[in-house]
C-alpha positions as CSV (number, residue, x, y, z in Angstrom):
1,M,102.5,154.7,46.0
2,D,105.9,155.7,44.7
3,L,108.1,152.9,43.3
4,I,111.0,154.0,45.4
5,L,108.9,153.8,48.5
6,L,107.7,150.3,47.6
7,S,111.3,149.1,47.1
8,V,112.3,150.6,50.4
9,L,109.4,148.8,52.0
10,F,110.4,145.5,50.6
11,V,114.0,146.0,51.8
12,F,112.8,146.9,55.2
13,V,110.5,143.9,55.4
14,G,113.4,141.7,54.3
15,I,115.7,143.0,57.0
16,V,113.0,142.6,59.7
17,L,112.5,139.0,58.6
18,I,116.2,138.3,58.7
19,I,116.4,139.7,62.2
20,I,113.4,137.7,63.4
21,G,114.8,134.5,61.9
22,T,118.1,135.1,63.5
23,I,116.5,135.5,66.9
24,I,114.3,132.4,66.5
25,K,117.3,130.3,65.4
26,A,119.4,131.6,68.4
27,E,116.7,130.5,70.8
28,E,116.5,127.1,69.1
29,I,120.2,126.6,69.4
30,E,120.0,127.7,73.1
31,K,117.3,125.1,73.7
32,G,119.0,122.6,71.5
33,E,122.1,122.5,73.7
34,E,120.1,121.2,76.6
35,S,118.3,118.5,74.6
36,E,121.4,117.6,72.6
37,N,122.9,116.0,75.7
38,K,119.7,113.9,76.2
39,E,119.5,112.4,72.7
40,K,120.9,113.1,69.2
41,E,118.6,113.0,66.2
42,E,119.2,113.7,62.6
43,K,117.7,116.9,61.5
44,K,116.7,117.8,57.9
45,I,117.6,121.3,56.8
46,K,115.0,122.9,54.7
47,G,115.8,126.0,52.6
48,G,114.6,128.0,49.8
49,G,114.8,131.4,48.1
50,I,113.3,133.7,45.6
51,I,115.3,135.5,42.9
52,L,113.5,138.2,40.9
53,I,115.3,139.3,37.8
54,G,113.1,142.0,36.4
55,P,109.6,140.5,36.1
56,V,111.0,136.9,36.0
57,P,110.8,135.0,39.3
58,I,113.2,132.1,40.0
59,V,112.1,130.0,43.0
60,I,114.5,127.5,44.6
61,S,113.6,125.1,47.4
62,N,114.4,121.6,48.6
63,D,111.0,121.1,50.3
64,K,107.6,120.9,48.6
65,K,105.7,122.8,51.3
66,L,108.3,125.6,51.4
67,L,108.2,125.7,47.6
68,E,104.4,126.2,47.6
69,A,104.7,129.0,50.2
70,L,107.4,130.7,48.1
71,L,105.3,130.5,45.0
72,I,102.4,132.2,46.8
73,I,104.8,135.0,47.9
74,V,106.1,135.4,44.3
75,I,102.5,135.5,43.0
76,A,101.6,138.2,45.6
77,I,104.7,140.3,44.7
78,L,104.0,140.0,40.9
79,I,100.3,141.1,41.5
80,I,101.5,144.1,43.5
81,Y,103.9,145.0,40.6
82,L,101.2,144.6,38.1
83,L,98.7,146.7,40.0
84,Y,101.4,149.4,40.4
85,Y,102.2,149.2,36.7
86,L,98.5,149.6,35.7
87,E,98.3,152.5,38.2
88,I,95.5,150.8,40.2
89,F,97.6,150.6,43.4
């Protein structure tokens, strides 16, 4: 698999995930307006991100479960890079 094709694939998957997340959040907000009148509750915002600078991953999160999921994603990405570099993939 060509490295350019792999990078385009990652960009495409990222864009699709952003669109899906936006749609899901919009539906939650729509449903939340109805339930907001019934009762107000404090919500915790959980967030995280992955920054890849060359082969060095930086994982940021404020939730332990989300951090574990992001670490699994980083490990999978690094394995794909390694397999590509060794010309196995």
